[in-house]
TIDODREN-910059 format. One record per residue (C-alpha): residue number from 1; chain; x, z, y. Coordinates in pm, 1 decimal, padded with zeros to 6 digits. Each point is the difference from the previous one (the first is absolute). Layout:
rec lumlo NUM&lose A&X X&Z Z&Y Y
...
This chain:
rec lumlo 1&lose A&X 00000.0&Z 00000.0&Y 00000.0
rec lumlo 2&lose A&X 00251.2&Z 00112.9&Y 00265.1
rec lumlo 3&lose A&X 00339.0&Z -00142.6&Y 00074.3
rec lumlo 4&lose A&X 00277.8&Z 00189.0&Y -00171.8
rec lumlo 5&lose A&X 00302.5&Z 00086.6&Y 00213.6
rec lumlo 6&lose A&X 00333.2&Z -00023.4&Y -00178.9
rec lumlo 7&lose A&X 00196.6&Z 00323.5&Y -00016.9
rec lumlo 8&lose A&X 00301.9&Z -00157.5&Y 00169.2
rec lumlo 9&lose A&X -00121.3&Z -00173.0&Y 00315.6
rec lumlo 10&lose A&X 00274.1&Z -00172.9&Y 00199.6
rec lumlo 11&lose A&X 00358.3&Z -00070.1&Y -00096.1
rec lumlo 12&lose A&X 00132.8&Z 00355.3&Y -00028.3
rec lumlo 13&lose A&X 00043.4&Z 00156.7&Y -00340.7
rec lumlo 14&lose A&X 00074.0&Z 00347.2&Y 00143.6
rec lumlo 15&lose A&X -00097.2&Z 00167.7&Y 00325.4
rec lumlo 16&lose A&X 00278.0&Z 00006.4&Y 00257.4
rec lumlo 17&lose A&X 00147.5&Z 00277.3&Y 00209.3
rec lumlo 18&lose A&X 00065.5&Z -00139.3&Y 00348.8
rec lumlo 19&lose A&X 00308.5&Z 00143.3&Y 00165.0
rec lumlo 20&lose A&X 00320.9&Z -00084.7&Y 00178.9
rec lumlo 21&lose A&X 00308.8&Z 00163.8&Y -00143.5
rec lumlo 22&lose A&X 00359.5&Z -00120.0&Y -00020.2
rec lumlo 23&lose A&X 00143.7&Z -00112.0&Y -00330.3
rec lumlo 24&lose A&X 00272.5&Z -00203.4&Y -00164.4
rec lumlo 25&lose A&X -00032.5&Z -00305.2&Y -00219.7
rec lumlo 26&lose A&X 00302.4&Z -00042.3&Y -00224.7
rec lumlo 27&lose A&X 00035.0&Z -00349.2&Y -00147.8
rec lumlo 28&lose A&X 00283.0&Z -00211.7&Y -00137.2
rec lumlo 29&lose A&X 00044.4&Z -00145.0&Y 00349.9
rec lumlo 30&lose A&X 00048.2&Z 00341.2&Y 00161.2
rec lumlo 31&lose A&X -00165.5&Z 00311.8&Y 00133.3
rec lumlo 32&lose A&X -00266.3&Z -00063.2&Y 00263.8
rec lumlo 33&lose A&X -00170.9&Z 00241.0&Y 00238.1
rec lumlo 34&lose A&X -00375.5&Z -00039.4&Y -00040.0
rec lumlo 35&lose A&X -00316.3&Z 00166.9&Y 00121.8
rec lumlo 36&lose A&X -00276.8&Z 00080.0&Y -00249.3
rec lumlo 37&lose A&X -00330.7&Z -00109.9&Y 00151.8
rec lumlo 38&lose A&X -00213.3&Z 00096.2&Y -00299.4
rec lumlo 39&lose A&X 00049.5&Z 00110.7&Y -00357.8
rec lumlo 40&lose A&X -00208.1&Z 00035.1&Y -00315.4
rec lumlo 41&lose A&X 00068.7&Z 00074.1&Y -00364.3
rec lumlo 42&lose A&X 00066.4&Z -00369.3&Y -00067.6
rec lumlo 43&lose A&X 00186.5&Z -00119.2&Y 00310.2
rec lumlo 44&lose A&X 00082.8&Z 00017.1&Y 00368.1
rec lumlo 45&lose A&X -00001.8&Z -00203.0&Y 00319.7
rec lumlo 46&lose A&X 00331.5&Z 00007.8&Y 00184.5
rec lumlo 47&lose A&X 00139.0&Z -00115.2&Y 00332.2
rec lumlo 48&lose A&X 00322.0&Z -00168.5&Y -00109.8
rec lumlo 49&lose A&X 00293.9&Z -00191.7&Y 00146.9
rec lumlo 50&lose A&X -00003.9&Z -00377.6&Y -00035.2
rec lumlo 51&lose A&X 00265.5&Z -00011.2&Y -00272.3
rec lumlo 52&lose A&X -00235.3&Z 00147.5&Y -00263.2
rec lumlo 53&lose A&X -00166.3&Z -00267.0&Y -00217.5
rec lumlo 54&lose A&X -00304.1&Z -00014.7&Y -00226.4
rec lumlo 55&lose A&X 00102.4&Z 00037.7&Y -00363.9
rec lumlo 56&lose A&X 00279.2&Z 00250.3&Y 00071.6
rec lumlo 57&lose A&X 00010.7&Z 00312.0&Y -00213.7
rec lumlo 58&lose A&X 00106.8&Z 00325.1&Y 00154.9
rec lumlo 59&lose A&X -00028.8&Z 00372.2&Y 00044.1
rec lumlo 60&lose A&X -00224.1&Z 00130.8&Y 00274.9
rec lumlo 61&lose A&X 00105.1&Z 00343.9&Y 00127.9
rec lumlo 62&lose A&X -00204.7&Z 00203.7&Y 00249.9
rec lumlo 63&lose A&X -00009.6&Z 00368.2&Y 00092.4
rec lumlo 64&lose A&X 00112.0&Z 00171.8&Y -00325.2
rec lumlo 65&lose A&X -00128.9&Z -00272.6&Y -00232.6
rec lumlo 66&lose A&X 00104.4&Z -00332.3&Y -00149.2
rec lumlo 67&lose A&X -00139.2&Z -00263.4&Y -00234.0
rec lumlo 68&lose A&X 00087.6&Z -00342.0&Y -00140.4
rec lumlo 69&lose A&X -00197.6&Z -00311.0&Y 00085.3
rec lumlo 70&lose A&X -00010.1&Z -00366.8&Y 00098.1
rec lumlo 71&lose A&X -00069.8&Z -00161.0&Y 00336.8
rec lumlo 72&lose A&X -00306.1&Z -00213.8&Y -00075.6
rec lumlo 73&lose A&X -00081.1&Z -00141.7&Y 00344.3
rec lumlo 74&lose A&X 00156.5&Z -00041.2&Y 00344.2
rec lumlo 75&lose A&X -00171.0&Z -00078.9&Y 00330.1
rec lumlo 76&lose A&X 00131.8&Z 00042.0&Y 00356.3
rec lumlo 77&lose A&X 00225.0&Z 00299.3&Y -00062.0
rec lumlo 78&lose A&X -00238.6&Z 00166.5&Y -00245.9
rec lumlo 79&lose A&X 00039.6&Z 00008.7&Y -00376.9
rec lumlo 80&lose A&X -00205.1&Z 00113.1&Y -00295.6
rec lumlo 81&lose A&X 00179.5&Z 00182.4&Y -00279.3
rec lumlo 82&lose A&X -00153.2&Z 00046.3&Y -00345.8
rec lumlo 83&lose A&X 00135.0&Z 00304.3&Y -00183.2
rec lumlo 84&lose A&X 00128.7&Z -00030.6&Y -00356.2
rec lumlo 85&lose A&X -00175.1&Z 00325.4&Y -00098.9
rec lumlo 86&lose A&X -00299.5&Z 00165.0&Y 00171.6
rec lumlo 87&lose A&X 00093.3&Z 00281.4&Y 00236.1
rec lumlo 88&lose A&X -00120.7&Z 00339.9&Y -00116.1
rec lumlo 89&lose A&X -00279.8&Z 00143.7&Y 00214.1
rec lumlo 90&lose A&X 00213.0&Z 00304.1&Y 00100.6
rec lumlo 91&lose A&X 00253.3&Z -00237.6&Y 00163.7
rec lumlo 92&lose A&X -00275.5&Z -00155.4&Y 00212.7
rec lumlo 93&lose A&X -00135.5&Z 00343.8&Y 00091.6
rec lumlo 94&lose A&X 00346.2&Z 00126.5&Y 00098.2
rec lumlo 95&lose A&X 00061.4&Z -00318.2&Y 00201.2
rec lumlo 96&lose A&X -00328.2&Z 00055.7&Y 00183.8
rec lumlo 97&lose A&X 00080.9&Z 00363.4&Y 00067.0
rec lumlo 98&lose A&X 00346.9&Z -00078.0&Y 00139.4
rec lumlo 99&lose A&X -00144.2&Z -00282.2&Y 00212.5
rec lumlo 100&lose A&X -00277.6&Z 00221.7&Y 00138.1
rec lumlo 101&lose A&X 00249.8&Z 00275.1&Y 00088.1
rec lumlo 102&lose A&X 00263.9&Z -00249.0&Y 00117.0
rec lumlo 103&lose A&X 00250.3&Z 00155.9&Y -00239.8
rec lumlo 104&lose A&X 00245.8&Z -00290.9&Y 00024.8
rec lumlo 105&lose A&X 00240.0&Z -00167.7&Y 00243.1
rec lumlo 106&lose A&X -00039.7&Z -00352.5&Y 00131.6
rec lumlo 107&lose A&X 00287.2&Z -00248.2&Y -00034.5
rec lumlo 108&lose A&X 00075.9&Z 00049.7&Y 00372.5
rec lumlo 109&lose A&X 00007.4&Z 00379.9&Y -00034.2
rec lumlo 110&lose A&X 00237.2&Z -00026.2&Y -00297.0
rec lumlo 111&lose A&X 00228.5&Z -00236.6&Y 00195.2
rec lumlo 112&lose A&X 00009.5&Z 00233.0&Y 00303.5
rec lumlo 113&lose A&X 00077.1&Z 00297.3&Y -00225.2
rec lumlo 114&lose A&X 00281.1&Z -00189.3&Y -00175.8
rec lumlo 115&lose A&X 00146.6&Z -00108.3&Y 00334.4
rec lumlo 116&lose A&X -00008.9&Z 00358.3&Y 00129.2
rec lumlo 117&lose A&X 00161.8&Z 00125.0&Y -00322.1
rec lumlo 118&lose A&X 00276.5&Z -00259.0&Y 00032.7
rec lumlo 119&lose A&X 00056.7&Z 00085.9&Y 00366.3
rec lumlo 120&lose A&X 00009.5&Z 00373.2&Y -00071.8
rec lumlo 121&lose A&X 00220.5&Z -00046.4&Y -00308.2
rec lumlo 122&lose A&X -00249.8&Z 00130.1&Y -00255.5
rec lumlo 123&lose A&X 00054.3&Z -00116.1&Y -00357.9
rec lumlo 124&lose A&X -00342.2&Z 00101.0&Y -00137.2
rec lumlo 125&lose A&X -00292.3&Z 00184.1&Y 00147.6
């Protein structure tokens, strides 16, 4: 009688956590500073430098976490990464909590801190 709605409407397999936190993408071509724009159990959207290419495998590291995956699409400085294994829910919850409480440093803050350490002669903080 009625129209049935599929359980998975749209293109997303998993719901996404929208955020903006610094990260690193480590590939065979090098280590790249990235910004996570959103993340789910199955993948992430990243702001990336131009030298990253679709099809590259790599390690995505953010906050205190990391995972393996493949860049599956690129468009105007943004990239989609599909993870090799689903992220555990506690990782997403901890990411959300750190993002909400701003318990991280931006790439610029890290660079300023490193420059100050170098100037002051500190080896490690």
